[in-house]
Kinemage of the C-alpha trace (Angstrom):
@kinemage 1
@onewidth
@group {chain A} dominant
@subgroup {mainchain}
@vectorlist {calphas} color= white
{ca met a 1} P 236.777 -1.988 13.178
{ca asn a 2} L 238.842 -2.987 10.176
{ca his a 3} L 237.723 0.161 8.283
{ca phe a 4} L 238.954 2.135 11.258
{ca val a 5} L 242.398 0.381 11.465
{ca asn a 6} L 242.883 0.884 7.611
{ca tyr a 7} L 242.062 4.551 7.855
{ca tyr a 8} L 244.336 4.877 10.780
{ca lys a 9} L 247.307 3.200 9.011
{ca gly a 10} L 246.551 4.795 5.650
{ca tyr a 11} L 246.252 2.919 2.440
{ca val a 12} L 246.351 3.447 -1.333
{ca lys a 13} L 244.389 1.825 -4.273
{ca val a 14} L 246.843 0.917 -7.104
{ca arg a 15} L 246.830 -0.472 -10.565
{ca leu a 16} L 249.294 -3.177 -11.468
{ca ile a 17} L 250.609 -3.657 -14.995
{ca ser a 18} L 252.927 -6.643 -15.327
{ca leu a 19} L 253.961 -9.450 -17.764
{ca ala a 20} L 254.485 -11.601 -14.650
{ca pro a 21} L 251.705 -10.768 -12.032
{ca glu a 22} L 251.952 -13.968 -10.353
{ca arg a 23} L 255.713 -13.435 -9.436
{ca phe a 24} L 254.765 -9.979 -8.092
{ca phe a 25} L 252.113 -11.365 -5.828
{ca asn a 26} L 254.284 -14.379 -4.666
{ca met a 27} L 257.124 -11.981 -3.779
{ca cys a 28} L 254.531 -9.647 -1.836
{ca ser a 29} L 253.365 -12.818 0.110
{ca asn a 30} L 257.136 -13.623 0.838
{ca his a 31} L 257.691 -10.115 2.175
{ca glu a 32} L 254.352 -10.314 4.246
{ca ile a 33} L 252.831 -7.466 2.403
{ca tyr a 34} L 249.053 -7.409 2.843
{ca ile a 35} L 246.908 -6.923 -0.211
{ca trp a 36} L 242.979 -6.812 -0.374
{ca asn a 37} L 240.075 -6.320 -2.632
{ca leu a 38} L 242.058 -7.684 -5.623
{ca lys a 39} L 240.286 -7.264 -8.982
{ca asn a 40} L 241.377 -8.060 -12.561
{ca his a 41} L 240.682 -5.178 -15.113
{ca asp a 42} L 241.636 -6.280 -18.538
{ca asp a 43} L 245.464 -6.709 -18.647
{ca ala a 44} L 245.838 -5.092 -15.295
{ca tyr a 45} L 245.037 -5.641 -11.592
{ca glu a 46} L 243.683 -3.267 -9.040
{ca phe a 47} L 243.959 -3.700 -5.344
{ca tyr a 48} L 244.470 -1.912 -1.960
{ca ile a 49} L 247.742 -1.787 -0.030
{ca tyr a 50} L 248.725 -0.154 3.258
{ca arg a 51} L 250.931 3.088 2.974
{ca lys a 52} L 254.007 1.502 4.721
{ca asp a 53} L 253.782 -1.568 2.598
{ca phe a 54} L 253.506 0.445 -0.642
{ca leu a 55} L 256.923 1.961 0.213
{ca lys a 56} L 258.721 -1.569 0.118
{ca leu a 57} L 257.468 -2.336 -3.554
{ca lys a 58} L 260.315 -0.630 -5.219
{ca asn a 59} L 262.712 -3.935 -5.396
{ca ile a 60} L 259.677 -6.097 -5.965
{ca leu a 61} L 258.535 -3.982 -8.987
{ca arg a 62} L 262.081 -3.949 -10.398
{ca lys a 63} L 262.516 -7.760 -10.147
{ca ser a 64} L 259.188 -8.639 -11.479
{ca lys a 65} L 259.507 -6.062 -14.249
{ca ser a 66} L 256.088 -4.535 -13.242
{ca lys a 67} L 254.736 -1.057 -13.285
{ca ile a 68} L 252.297 0.477 -10.713
{ca ile a 69} L 249.978 3.304 -10.918
{ca ile a 70} L 248.319 5.082 -7.818
{ca leu a 71} L 244.753 5.674 -8.167
{ca glu a 72} L 243.688 6.684 -4.685
{ca lys a 73} L 245.315 7.594 -1.386
{ca lys a 74} L 243.163 7.426 1.739
{ca gly a 75} L 243.597 7.526 5.426
{ca phe a 76} L 244.832 9.655 8.476
{ca pro a 77} L 248.624 9.861 7.498
{ca met a 78} L 247.526 11.084 4.000
{ca phe a 79} L 245.063 13.639 5.658
{ca leu a 80} L 247.989 14.877 7.828
{ca phe a 81} L 250.405 15.056 4.952
{ca lys a 82} L 247.865 16.995 2.773
{ca asn a 83} L 247.094 19.552 5.455
{ca arg a 84} L 250.676 19.905 6.967
{ca lys a 85} L 250.650 23.684 6.231
{ca arg a 86} L 247.326 24.270 7.934
{ca lys a 87} L 248.538 24.752 11.542
{ca ala a 88} L 245.606 26.956 12.589
{ca phe a 89} L 243.205 23.995 11.580
{ca phe a 90} L 244.927 21.625 13.839
{ca cys a 91} L 245.249 24.185 16.659
{ca gly a 92} L 241.570 24.661 16.395
{ca ile a 93} L 241.049 20.921 16.671
{ca val a 94} L 243.135 20.925 19.908
{ca ile a 95} L 241.340 23.880 21.237
{ca ala a 96} L 237.902 22.499 20.528
{ca phe a 97} L 238.853 19.139 22.238
{ca val a 98} L 240.108 20.970 25.321
{ca phe a 99} L 236.864 23.158 25.377
{ca leu a 100} L 234.500 20.217 25.077
{ca thr a 101} L 236.489 18.591 27.805
{ca ile a 102} L 236.025 21.469 30.097
{ca met a 103} L 232.296 21.896 29.199
{ca ser a 104} L 231.663 18.145 29.958
{ca met a 105} L 232.587 19.065 33.587
{ca phe a 106} L 229.654 21.293 34.258
{ca ile a 107} L 225.869 21.170 34.221
{ca trp a 108} L 224.342 23.009 31.156
{ca asp a 109} L 220.754 21.616 31.220
{ca val a 110} L 218.153 20.934 34.029
{ca glu a 111} L 215.257 18.809 33.437
{ca ile a 112} L 212.288 18.508 36.111
{ca asn a 113} L 209.800 15.656 35.638
{ca gly a 114} L 206.718 14.499 37.670
{ca asn a 115} L 205.932 17.917 39.323
{ca val a 116} L 202.300 19.134 39.343
{ca thr a 117} L 201.617 21.384 42.419
{ca glu a 118} L 205.124 22.647 42.560
{ca thr a 119} L 206.019 24.479 39.375
{ca asp a 120} L 209.265 24.092 37.473
{ca asn a 121} L 210.242 27.770 38.242
{ca ile a 122} L 209.659 27.230 42.053
{ca ile a 123} L 211.798 24.015 41.947
{ca phe a 124} L 214.436 25.797 39.672
{ca asp a 125} L 214.637 28.727 42.126
{ca tyr a 126} L 215.289 26.426 45.037
{ca leu a 127} L 218.007 24.485 43.114
{ca lys a 128} L 219.579 27.779 42.502
{ca glu a 129} L 219.448 28.744 46.218
{ca gln a 130} L 221.444 25.417 46.763
{ca ser a 131} L 223.922 26.361 44.009
{ca val a 132} L 222.622 23.776 41.641
{ca cys a 133} L 222.035 25.367 38.307
{ca his a 134} L 223.438 25.904 34.899
{ca gly a 135} L 227.251 26.221 35.074
{ca thr a 136} L 227.627 24.139 38.310
{ca leu a 137} L 230.491 21.678 38.565
{ca lys a 138} L 229.226 18.191 38.400
{ca ser a 139} L 231.782 17.158 41.107
{ca lys a 140} L 230.154 19.721 43.674
{ca ile a 141} L 226.695 18.221 43.291
{ca asp a 142} L 225.756 15.510 45.971
{ca cys a 143} L 222.638 14.001 44.333
{ca glu a 144} L 221.626 11.875 47.501
{ca lys a 145} L 221.844 15.093 49.757
{ca met a 146} L 219.901 17.078 47.106
{ca glu a 147} L 217.095 14.361 47.119
{ca glu a 148} L 216.736 14.769 50.790
{ca lys a 149} L 216.616 18.618 50.737
{ca leu a 150} L 213.959 18.471 48.089
{ca arg a 151} L 211.745 16.101 50.236
{ca ala a 152} L 212.299 18.154 53.289
{ca arg a 153} L 211.647 21.548 51.565
{ca phe a 154} L 208.464 20.667 49.648
{ca asn a 155} L 205.680 19.236 51.663
{ca asp a 156} L 203.914 17.669 48.487
{ca ile a 157} L 206.976 15.774 47.309
{ca ile a 158} L 207.158 12.185 48.759
{ca trp a 159} L 209.807 10.917 46.455
{ca ala a 160} L 212.755 12.559 44.705
{ca ser a 161} L 215.548 11.429 42.370
{ca val a 162} L 218.441 13.485 41.179
{ca gln a 163} L 220.726 12.127 38.316
{ca ile a 164} L 223.550 13.454 36.288
{ca asn a 165} L 223.656 12.226 32.771
{ca gly a 166} L 226.326 13.861 30.663
{ca thr a 167} L 225.849 17.624 31.014
{ca arg a 168} L 222.308 17.334 32.200
{ca leu a 169} L 220.822 17.179 35.568
{ca ile a 170} L 217.556 15.196 35.748
{ca val a 171} L 215.331 15.860 38.743
{ca ser a 172} L 212.336 13.465 38.972
{ca val a 173} L 209.783 13.872 41.754
{ca gln a 174} L 206.458 12.245 42.877
{ca glu a 175} L 203.774 14.304 44.701
{ca gly a 176} L 201.273 12.890 47.181
{ca asn a 177} L 198.713 14.120 49.407
{ca ala a 178} L 199.426 17.372 51.209
{ca arg a 179} L 201.277 15.603 54.169
{ca arg a 180} L 204.362 16.953 55.725
{ca ile a 181} L 207.367 14.718 55.524
{ca ile a 182} L 209.285 15.255 58.623
{ca asp a 183} L 212.992 15.341 58.333
{ca lys a 184} L 214.878 12.666 60.296
{ca lys a 185} L 216.798 15.308 62.265
{ca asp a 186} L 213.492 16.362 64.025
{ca lys a 187} L 211.841 13.032 64.172
{ca asn a 188} L 211.528 13.205 68.005
{ca val a 189} L 209.569 16.549 67.786
{ca pro a 190} L 205.951 15.862 68.814
{ca met a 191} L 203.291 17.196 66.223
{ca asp a 192} L 199.564 17.708 66.086
{ca leu a 193} L 197.482 17.606 63.011
{ca ile a 194} L 195.366 20.709 62.777
{ca ala a 195} L 192.687 21.939 60.224
{ca lys a 196} L 194.231 24.144 57.553
{ca lys a 197} L 190.750 25.498 56.719
{ca asp a 198} L 186.978 25.318 57.646
{ca gly a 199} L 185.157 22.234 56.669
{ca ile a 200} L 183.313 19.022 57.642
{ca ile a 201} L 185.347 15.853 58.308
{ca glu a 202} L 184.573 13.405 55.486
{ca asn a 203} L 187.039 10.457 56.469
{ca ile a 204} L 189.891 9.968 59.063
{ca ile a 205} L 192.336 7.171 59.384
{ca thr a 206} L 194.651 7.575 62.330
{ca arg a 207} L 197.982 5.688 62.500
{ca arg a 208} L 199.525 7.662 65.418
{ca gly a 209} L 198.211 10.233 67.797
{ca val a 210} L 194.786 10.646 69.507
{ca pro a 211} L 191.922 11.725 67.043
{ca gln a 212} L 189.938 14.804 68.266
{ca val a 213} L 187.420 14.619 65.778
{ca thr a 214} L 185.179 11.965 63.888
{ca lys a 215} L 183.468 11.722 60.629
{ca gly a 216} L 180.853 14.399 60.239
{ca ser a 217} L 182.508 16.865 62.747
{ca thr a 218} L 182.608 20.556 61.878
{ca val a 219} L 185.984 21.972 62.229
{ca lys a 220} L 187.409 25.555 62.025
{ca lys a 221} L 190.848 26.554 60.756
{ca gly a 222} L 193.387 25.821 63.418
{ca asp a 223} L 191.379 23.247 65.153
{ca ile a 224} L 193.292 20.175 66.320
{ca leu a 225} L 192.302 17.168 64.456
{ca val a 226} L 194.813 14.495 65.857
{ca leu a 227} L 196.726 15.406 69.063
{ca gly a 228} L 200.379 14.283 69.407
{ca arg a 229} L 200.064 14.027 73.231
{ca ile a 230} L 198.778 10.866 74.896
{ca glu a 231} L 197.443 10.962 78.476
{ca ile a 232} L 198.729 8.264 80.753
{ca leu a 233} L 196.149 7.594 83.524
{ca asn a 234} L 196.710 6.024 87.046
{ca asp a 235} L 194.310 3.537 88.758
{ca ala a 236} L 192.129 6.566 89.782
{ca lys a 237} L 191.676 7.599 86.188
{ca glu a 238} L 193.851 10.717 86.714
{ca val a 239} L 196.554 11.995 84.454
{ca cys a 240} L 199.798 10.950 85.866
{ca asp a 241} L 201.984 11.449 82.876
{ca tyr a 242} L 202.048 12.349 78.973
{ca gln a 243} L 203.525 10.394 76.096
{ca tyr a 244} L 204.421 12.525 72.948
{ca cys a 245} L 204.472 11.412 69.275
{ca gln a 246} L 204.264 12.659 65.683
{ca ser a 247} L 200.707 12.410 64.581
{ca asp a 248} L 200.180 10.410 61.461
{ca ser a 249} L 196.743 10.344 59.638
{ca asp a 250} L 194.883 10.598 56.429
{ca ile a 251} L 192.276 13.340 56.905
{ca phe a 252} L 189.800 14.350 54.343
{ca gly a 253} L 187.244 17.093 54.806
{ca arg a 254} L 184.339 18.542 52.744
{ca thr a 255} L 185.272 22.177 52.025
{ca glu a 256} L 184.080 25.009 49.663
{ca tyr a 257} L 185.832 27.209 47.277
{ca thr a 258} L 184.183 30.551 46.364
{ca tyr a 259} L 184.390 31.251 42.535
{ca lys a 260} L 183.808 34.594 41.214
{ca asp a 261} L 184.926 35.621 37.771
{ca glu a 262} L 183.947 38.498 35.573
{ca phe a 263} L 184.892 39.768 32.176
{ca ser a 264} L 183.666 42.441 29.822
{ca leu a 265} L 181.702 41.807 26.719
{ca thr a 266} L 183.644 44.299 24.870
{ca tyr a 267} L 187.074 43.231 23.747
{ca asn a 268} L 189.657 44.091 21.263
{ca lys a 269} L 189.979 41.630 18.391
{ca lys a 270} L 193.244 41.038 16.616
{ca val a 271} L 193.080 41.176 12.917
{ca tyr a 272} L 196.515 39.949 11.524
{ca thr a 273} L 198.031 41.613 8.560
{ca asn a 274} L 200.149 38.672 7.503
{ca lys a 275} L 203.231 40.887 7.939
{ca lys a 276} L 205.962 39.468 10.282
{ca lys a 277} L 209.671 40.024 11.082
{ca val a 278} L 212.004 37.460 12.174
{ca ser a 279} L 215.274 38.096 14.114
{ca his a 280} L 218.021 35.792 15.341
{ca ser a 281} L 220.470 35.948 18.171
{ca ile a 282} L 223.172 33.659 19.880
{ca arg a 283} L 223.370 33.465 23.463
{ca ala a 284} L 226.497 32.096 25.268
{ca phe a 285} L 226.752 32.040 29.157
{ca asp a 286} L 225.407 35.592 30.045
{ca tyr a 287} L 226.220 37.255 26.515
{ca leu a 288} L 223.789 37.737 23.875
{ca leu a 289} L 224.938 38.413 20.161
{ca lys a 290} L 222.230 39.929 17.959
{ca ile a 291} L 222.276 39.061 14.336
{ca gly a 292} L 220.925 41.767 11.983
{ca ala a 293} L 218.568 44.616 12.643
{ca gln a 294} L 216.460 44.299 15.849
{ca lys a 295} L 214.094 47.190 15.389
{ca ile a 296} L 210.430 46.328 15.329
{ca pro a 297} L 208.625 48.405 12.714
{ca tyr a 298} L 205.093 47.410 14.052
{ca lys a 299} L 202.866 49.221 16.594
{ca his a 300} L 200.805 46.135 17.522
{ca tyr a 301} L 202.331 42.673 17.238
{ca asp a 302} L 202.404 39.220 18.791
{ca phe a 303} L 205.766 37.982 19.921
{ca thr a 304} L 207.013 34.405 19.701
{ca ala a 305} L 210.399 33.242 20.975
{ca asn a 306} L 211.940 29.977 19.969
{ca glu a 307} L 215.076 28.876 21.782
{ca lys a 308} L 217.220 25.882 20.900
{ca gln a 309} L 220.060 24.644 22.938
{ca leu a 310} L 223.038 23.191 21.188
{ca lys a 311} L 224.152 19.654 22.071
{ca leu a 312} L 226.517 16.984 20.834
{ca ser a 313} L 224.277 14.174 21.936
{ca thr a 314} L 221.208 13.289 23.894
{ca asn a 315} L 222.929 14.033 27.206
{ca phe a 316} L 225.802 16.397 26.220
{ca tyr a 317} L 224.402 19.833 26.133
{ca leu a 318} L 226.408 23.002 25.536
{ca pro a 319} L 225.954 26.459 27.046
{ca phe a 320} L 225.052 27.913 23.705
{ca phe a 321} L 221.527 28.779 22.526
{ca leu a 322} L 220.048 29.791 19.246
{ca glu a 323} L 217.171 32.213 19.761
{ca thr a 324} L 214.573 33.026 17.003
{ca asn a 325} L 212.160 35.875 17.642
{ca ile a 326} L 209.096 36.191 15.510
{ca tyr a 327} L 207.006 39.329 15.410
{ca glu a 328} L 203.522 39.162 13.839
{ca glu a 329} L 201.759 42.498 13.088
{ca tyr a 330} L 198.008 42.894 13.663
{ca lys a 331} L 195.544 45.791 13.907
{ca val a 332} L 193.245 46.189 16.924
{ca val a 333} L 189.419 46.260 16.047
{ca lys a 334} L 186.681 46.719 18.820
{ca asn a 335} L 184.320 43.863 19.017
{ca gln a 336} L 181.647 42.405 21.436
{ca tyr a 337} L 180.789 38.933 22.529
{ca thr a 338} L 177.322 37.494 22.004
{ca lys a 339} L 175.513 36.020 25.114
{ca glu a 340} L 176.183 32.597 23.745
{ca gln a 341} L 179.865 33.184 23.174
{ca ala a 342} L 180.324 34.944 26.543
{ca thr a 343} L 178.683 31.869 28.222
{ca lys a 344} L 180.873 29.405 26.426
{ca ile a 345} L 183.971 31.393 27.362
{ca glu a 346} L 183.052 31.438 31.132
{ca lys a 347} L 182.210 27.705 30.976
{ca leu a 348} L 185.773 27.048 29.633
{ca arg a 349} L 187.323 29.286 32.244
{ca leu a 350} L 185.429 27.500 34.992
{ca lys a 351} L 186.350 24.148 33.667
{ca arg a 352} L 190.120 25.347 33.674
{ca tyr a 353} L 189.779 26.286 37.291
{ca cys a 354} L 188.316 22.966 38.259
{ca lys a 355} L 190.975 21.190 36.376
{ca asn a 356} L 193.584 22.994 38.356
{ca leu a 357} L 191.774 22.005 41.603
{ca ile a 358} L 191.660 18.361 40.553
{ca glu a 359} L 195.419 18.365 39.641
{ca lys a 360} L 196.128 19.269 43.340
{ca gly a 361} L 194.444 16.099 44.487
{ca val a 362} L 190.972 17.795 45.206
{ca gln a 363} L 187.801 15.758 44.548
{ca ile a 364} L 184.839 17.930 43.265
{ca val a 365} L 181.498 16.790 44.566
{ca glu a 366} L 179.341 19.841 43.870
{ca asn a 367} L 179.497 22.749 41.383
{ca asn a 368} L 176.999 25.487 42.327
{ca val a 369} L 178.382 28.225 40.117
{ca ile a 370} L 175.797 30.222 38.166
{ca ile a 371} L 176.696 32.036 34.986
{ca glu a 372} L 174.995 35.423 34.161
{ca val a 373} L 175.363 37.838 31.213
{ca asn a 374} L 174.256 41.456 31.432
{ca lys a 375} L 174.655 44.361 29.027
{ca lys a 376} L 178.206 44.978 29.942
{ca ser a 377} L 179.834 41.800 31.352
{ca cys a 378} L 179.738 38.018 31.768
{ca ile a 379} L 179.779 36.886 35.498
{ca gly a 380} L 180.468 33.567 37.051
{ca asn a 381} L 179.625 33.326 40.703
{ca gly a 382} L 179.087 30.624 43.199
{ca glu a 383} L 180.690 27.822 45.415
{ca ile a 384} L 182.390 24.723 44.467
{ca ile a 385} L 182.256 21.950 47.171
{ca val a 386} L 185.034 19.487 47.249
{ca ile a 387} L 186.647 16.772 49.291
{ca glu a 388} L 190.459 17.347 49.916
{ca pro a 389} L 193.172 16.661 52.601
{ca ile a 390} L 192.497 19.133 55.336
{ca gly a 391} L 195.344 18.546 57.742
{ca thr a 392} L 198.546 20.315 58.439
{ca tyr a 393} L 201.143 20.065 61.060
{ca gln a 394} L 201.999 22.068 64.054
{ca glu a 395} L 204.187 21.270 67.128
{ca thr a 396} L 202.323 19.834 70.022
{ca glu a 397} L 202.196 21.976 73.197
{ca ile a 398} L 204.335 20.261 75.965
{ca leu a 399} L 202.363 20.082 79.340
{ca glu a 400} L 203.788 19.683 82.869
{ca val a 401} L 202.888 16.498 84.808
{ca pro a 402} L 200.102 17.574 87.494
{ca lys a 403} L 201.828 18.219 90.772
{ca asn a 404} L 198.989 16.724 92.987
{ca thr a 405} L 199.360 13.412 91.004
{ca glu a 406} L 203.190 13.357 91.681
{ca ser a 407} L 202.758 14.037 95.473
{ca glu a 408} L 200.168 11.442 95.824
{ca glu a 409} L 202.345 8.905 94.057
{ca gly a 410} L 205.010 9.801 96.548
{ca asn a 411} L 202.742 9.423 99.584
{ca leu a 412} L 201.823 5.979 98.333
{ca gln a 413} L 205.472 4.943 98.178
């Protein structure tokens, strides 16, 4: 803090040559002139003094018969005096300050965390539909309302958080089982749970509604699993009325995925020549400025793009991007996989497929895929048996109360 104050006021480092230095310092004290970092150098003294106090030393120097030499000038007033003719420089500082102030009012970076089933691009597109994207005024974003919209739009998202930090919009989500989260506005709409695919019921836990299946039941796509309509019976065990609700149940079924994958044993192998070209460009808003020649001198090449967004701090991003494009030349050579290589590749492809299923909340219980290699291709074919959430929602059919029951009740009255 002291350093900042000193810099703001401006100060000088001086050397005092005097036959009576004690008198000089006493007079400075009497005039409340602040001196610091006082050091004795041979027959002279060096110290720091504020710029405004330095201007008061003329009479003190004359009375104490002293001489003073300026060694250094430091501080903001000296900086302004030194650059007094550089008007463009100071105008630039003002313009930069105004520009950064305006930029801080907008969102220039969107970060999405926690999503697995729903990709970044899908969520980005939805945010864009809601006019929440790069260049949106922060004051126009209602974070709480955006959280509700995300939960209502995506069935897999059970929790969402939208926060604004600096010029960044941070969207954090948590995905659960494929259960539809019903918006509060339609909470009174009765719902059935139906099978979204063929399978065998492995487990069912019902909290609300009437179960129509049990463990071990075979169901087809569209079959009602939990009914959102409850029958009210009279003393004669006849239906006299219906009560409706939104079904709520965790239903897991044993289903199968048909896996079929084939690729040719002949492939084009890339042989790199170690030649590469690098080009740079600057992107601001929707404008792109290319730096240097952009023509690619290669017929076959790999392209790698690196993009870096400029930022002033962790949460203060700017709408400027530095793009670096790298082109690496290669030659195409025909080659062929061996049986062992092809089998290994197909196993990796199958493993990747299974990993994607697991990330969606699917439990794999059997893998009946067989890998075959013939003269021309490698084929992976078979079924993968899994246990997964099998229920999805549809509106419950509203039935009329049986008329004969109504008339019988009227007669009894």
